[in-house]
Structure formats: C-alpha cells, structure tokens
N, C-alpha and C positions, 0 to 999 in steps of 0.2 A: 534427517532429523527432521521435526517438525516442531514450530515454539507450538504448545499448548494452543486451544480454539481459543480460548475462556480468553488470551490474552489477547483476543483481534477483535472482541463484541467489548475488553473494559477498554479500551482505546477507542474502539467508534463513543464508549458512552462519554468520557472525556470530553470531547472534541472530533464534531464531524470538519473534514479537512474542506476548505473550500480551493475551489483551479487556483485564484492567485494566493492561498496561501504557502506560511512555510512549512509546514508542520506536514504534509504527506509523508513522509519517511516510513515516518511512524505506524503508519497505518499500508502505504507501499511495501517496508520492506518487511512487517511480524511475520513470524512462517518460514520467511526464504532461505533459511537453512536448508542443504540437498535432503532430499525424501534419500532414509535409508533402501536399498531392496535397486536403487537405478544404477549404483555403478559409480565405478572411473572408468570402464571399458565404450568407447565407441560403440565397439560391435555386438555385442552384446549384453544383455542385463546381469545383474549380479544377485545372488542371494546369498545368506550367510553360509550357502557348506563351500561356496566360491574365497571366503574370506581367510587371511591368514590368521596366524597368532596376533604377528604386529598388529595386522590392520584393526583385532577387534580389543586389543587394550587401550590400541587410541581413535577408538572409537567409544567407549568408556571414559576417557580421559572426554574427548571431544563433547560428551555430554551434561560434564563440569561445567566448562566452557560452556556452556550452551545454558543453562540455567545458570549461569556469573551471568551473562547477556541480556538474559530474561529480566535481572534483577537494576541491573542497571549500572552492577559491580564491572564498570569495560578492564580496567587494570588490567583485576583477578582476572578475567575473562579471556584478555588477551594474552596473559600470562601460563593459563590453563590448553589456550589453543596454541600455544606455541612448541610449550612440553608433548604436546598430540602432533604433532610435526616432527621432534626428536623422535619419538617414536614410529611414525613413519611417512615416511618426505614426499615421499609420492600419496599423500591423502587429500583429494580435490576437497573434498567433504569441510576440511578440515581450514584451507584459500578460504573457500568462500565464504566459510564463519569471520574467519579474519577482517574479509571487506568490509562485513558491517563492523564488528567492530571500528576499524581503521576510523569507518566513515564518522559511528560515532564519536571515537573524538576529535574529526576533523582533519583527520588528514586522510586526502581528499585521494593523493598521488596515490599513496599506500596501504588505500582501497581498491582504486583501480587497478593497480599492479596485483593483489592478491585476487580478486576477479577475472584479471584477466589469465593468472599460473594454475584456478579452476577449470573456468573454460579450458585451459589447453590439455588438460590430463583427463577432462572430459567433455568434449563440445558439444555432447546432450545434454549434460545443466541445465535444463531450466528454469533455473532458481538465479542461477549467476548467471545468467546470461540478464535474466529479467533483473538484477539488483546491479550489474554495469550497465542496464543500458536506463536506471532510472537513476545512474547520480552519471552518468552522461545529461541526462534529459535539466537536473540541477547543473547541470557545466553551461548550459544553454546549445547539447553538443545535437540538435532536434533527428539529423540526417541518423547523426551515431544510434541518437538513441535508439530510433523506429530499427536501424538492420539489427541491434544487441535484440527485442520485442519480438522483431517478426524471427527470429533465429529461434527464442523456447516458445513462440507460439509454431511452431512446424516439430518439432518434438514430440514422436506419441504417445508416449507416458510422461506428459509432462498435466500432473495437475492444477496447477496455476494459471489459468489461461486467462478466468475474469478478472483475477488481480493484475493480469500484466495488461490487457485491456485495458481496464482503469484509470493506468497510470500513464500509458498508449495517448488513452483523451487524455488527461490533463495537459500530459506533453506540449499536445498537438493544443488543444486551447490554449496558453503560457504565450504561445507562440505568433497566436489571432489565425489558426488553421478553423473555424471551426465547422463545420461543414466534417472533415476528417476524425477532429474530437469528438461529435454527435456522434459517427459512426461508430466507433470508438468505447463509445461508452452505449451506446445499445446494444453494442453485443454482448459489450461483461453485464445489463444487466439482466440479458437473454439467459445466458449461462448462470446470475448468482441474483434473484431478484429479489434476496433476502436482504443484501448490502446494506450499510444506511450510507458508506462513503460512496456510493456509486450512485444510488438513486438520492442524493443531496449535489452532489458533482452535472451530476446529469439534466437537473431540474435549478441548477441553477444557472446553467449554458443555456436551456432553451428559455428561460427568461430574461436572460441579457441579448436572445433573437429574434425576443418580441413574443414565443410563440406560447403562452403564458393559458391555453385551457391545461396542451399537453403537461404544461409544467407545474399547473396543479397536480395532476392526477398523480405524480411521481412523489411530491410534497405531501402530498396528503395523507399518503400510503405508508411513511415515514413518517411521519406526523401523531398517525392512528400508532402508532408502535410504542416498546419499551426506548426505545433509542430512540426518540424526538430525543435533545437539548436543545438549548438558547440557539444557538442556529440556523439549525429545523426551524421554528420557530418562525423567526424571524423570517427568513426567506418564506415560507408560508403566507404573514402578513401580507409583506409588498407582492407575492401574487394573487391573494384574495385583493385587496388593492384594486389590482392592475384590471382586473375584471367586475371589478365594481362588488363584493358579496360585501357589504359591511356588519352583518351579523357574525361574518365566521372570520375576518377580521377583529374583533371582538374579545372572541372566544376564543383563540391565537390569544392577546393581550394581553389577558387576563391568565391561563397558563401562564406566559410570561414571565407578568406579574408573580405569579403566587410562585414557582418555582424556581427562578433566575434571579431575583430584586433587585443582585449586583452583577447584573452582567450587562457589560458593554450596549450590546443589541436592546438591551429593554431603556438603556439611557440612547440610544438612537430612536427606540421608539416615541419617547419623551418625549425629545428636542425637534420628532416629528420629520427625522432627515431618512424618507422614504427610498432617495434616489445617490444618496451617498453610496 
C-alpha cells in the first residue's frame, strides 16, 4: 500500500530537508508502506487471487489505518492497524505501518520490532527494509542502516530505489563520509532527477565540499522550479556568492524577500551570515 504521491510534493513544498536537519523522516518515510502485489512470501509475488478472505478484510482495515496515519491521527491509526492484525496476524504490511506509526509517536523500540517482524514475514519487503534502515540511521547505527538499505536495493521488484539511495546518502553525510554520500545521492538523482529533496541535499553536499560549479547546477534547477523554497533560495544565494555572481545573488535575494519575508533564511541574509 502506498501513500498518494501528492503527499510527497506537499511535504517537499513545506520544507526541503537538509543533510544536517531532523525533518528528513517526513519525506524519507512518506510512501514507505508496502506496495500491494509484493506479497508476504519470499518465494514468489502474490496477486489478488492468492489472497484469503481474511487478508482482504485485513487490507481494507489497513487502508483505513493508512489514511489516519497520513492525516497525522496516529493514535487512531494505531487502533486500526491493530484491528488489521487481529484479522490476519501474519500480515506483514500491517507490521510495517505499525513501525511508521510508532516512529511518529516517538517509540523507536516498538517501531524497530514492528519493522523487523514485517521483514521476518517477507524478507523482500523493500519498504520495511528502507524504514528499518532509516530508523537505524536516526539512532546513529550507520553500519546496520547501510545493511538494511542495501538489502532493500537488492530486491528486484523494489520501486523505491531513489528514495533509499537518498536516505543512504544523507546518513553517510551525517557520519562525515562525504565521498560515499555524494555517490549515493548522485545515484538517487540519476533515478529521479525531479526529486527536490535529493537535489537540495546533493547541492548542499557539493557546496560543503567546495565544488561550487556543480552545486550551482543542481540548486539552479531546483530554484527554477515551482518547488523552490526559502532553504533552496538561501543555498542558491550562498553558492552564487562563492562564484562571484552578484546579479544572480540579487535576483535570488529578491525572491527570498518577496516570497518568504518571515523566514529565518531571510534573517540570515540580512545579517550577512553566509557562512553560518
């Protein structure tokens, strides 16, 4: 079961997610409920005709839980998720959603146990592997996170490769492994060049590494799209400053002032805090 793509766009519009930030989970986990049709068997793909009546009823209940989760009603979502498992205790997708709900509620131990249970039921559940990897990254367990990410990427039918590579790149950057971070983010960008979160993080990483010309390429593409926001405009200003492009700086600053007059990025610009 996947979340509607508009939820990804809405999250990206509100705030792009910097390498050092804490908001990445909102995007990295969005859409990471297991897709129907991947099934719970590691041997073969499951189709609708394989499902029992109990599984169909559990899936209907899980759809309700997913809707509540998307709307931020986490306690109600958890109640519906539990009802789904009461109908079908072996429903791996319900455990995966339970992990996301517990992450949102701040209970990382229960979140991890739910992701692990989903993976035990279906070792090819790329979404659950991704979610477990992101949880491990949040807890500073880089080696374990990379193992989970690589297992997700190894699933032939997994459609979330770009998202997982982006998360892996962010984790590597947080750990100071900038070369590996760049490699993962580049692979993610090659798979999904329209993803604003990947573009922002890749440009910021290149900026941090002093590769300003390449950073300019990615941040300009983002700032020329409808997904530009205060963070991306501010990064663009700093990149153009490093390249001594005064006119481009002024144009971006004018956009920042007009569109985001209350932003902390505009305050930083007015203070001249380009290197903070």
